[in-house]
C-alpha positions in Angstrom: 27.1 21.5 -15.1 23.3 22.1 -15.2 23.2 20.9 -18.8 24.7 17.6 -17.9 22.1 17.1 -15.1 19.2 17.8 -17.5 20.6 15.4 -20.1 21.0 12.6 -17.6 17.5 13.0 -16.2 15.2 10.0 -17.0 12.3 10.7 -19.2 9.9 8.5 -17.3 9.2 8.1 -13.6 10.3 4.4 -13.3 13.0 5.3 -10.9 10.6 7.0 -8.6 7.7 4.6 -8.6 9.4 1.2 -8.6 9.6 0.7 -12.4 5.9 0.4 -13.0 3.0 2.6 -13.9 2.9 5.6 -11.5 -0.9 5.6 -11.4 -1.0 1.9 -10.6 1.5 2.2 -7.8 -0.4 5.1 -6.3 -3.6 3.1 -6.4 -1.8 0.1 -4.8 -0.5 2.4 -2.0 -3.9 4.0 -1.5 -5.7 0.6 -1.2 -3.2 -0.8 1.3 -3.5 2.4 3.4 -7.3 2.1 3.4 -7.2 -1.5 4.4 -4.8 -0.8 7.2 -7.0 2.1 8.4 -10.0 -0.1 8.7 -8.4 -2.7 11.0 -8.2 -0.5 14.2 -11.8 0.5 13.7 -12.8 -3.2 13.6 -10.6 -4.2 16.5 -11.4 -1.1 18.7 -7.6 -0.8 19.3 -4.5 0.3 17.4 -1.7 -2.1 16.4 0.2 -3.5 19.5 -2.2 -1.6 21.9 -3.6 -3.3 24.9 -7.2 -2.2 25.7 -10.2 -3.6 27.4 -12.4 -2.8 24.4 -10.4 -4.9 21.9 -12.7 -7.3 20.1 -10.1 -9.4 18.2 -6.4 -9.6 17.2 -4.3 -9.2 14.1 -2.5 -12.2 12.7 -0.6 -11.5 9.6 -1.6 -10.7 6.0 -3.3 -12.4 3.1 -2.2 -11.6 -0.5 -4.9 -10.4 -2.8 -4.7 -10.2 -6.6 -6.8 -7.3 -8.0 -7.3 -7.1 -11.8 -8.4 -3.6 -12.9 -8.3 -1.7 -16.2 -4.9 -0.2 -15.4 -3.4 -3.6 -14.8 -3.0 -6.1 -12.0 -2.0 -5.1 -8.5 -1.2 -7.3 -5.6 -2.3 -6.2 -2.1 -1.5 -7.4 1.3 -4.8 -7.6 3.2 -4.4 -7.6 7.0 -6.0 -10.6 8.7 -8.1 -10.4 11.8 -9.1 -13.3 14.1 
């Protein structure tokens, strides 16, 4: 039983990381998390939070293409009014 599981295991991580380069997908995830973390600081309020100190509002995302040595990644940049 254990031998069959080992033989059927994929040699690459394409099933885990969406079929692409794992380093590229980690970088894409990290960049999107950093952009999302910057927005509440700019707005002085979290997403869907009502506060008197809010300076602006979110209104969707803008696609960004980023060409780097590892390849091309597409990010969704949060837009702020």
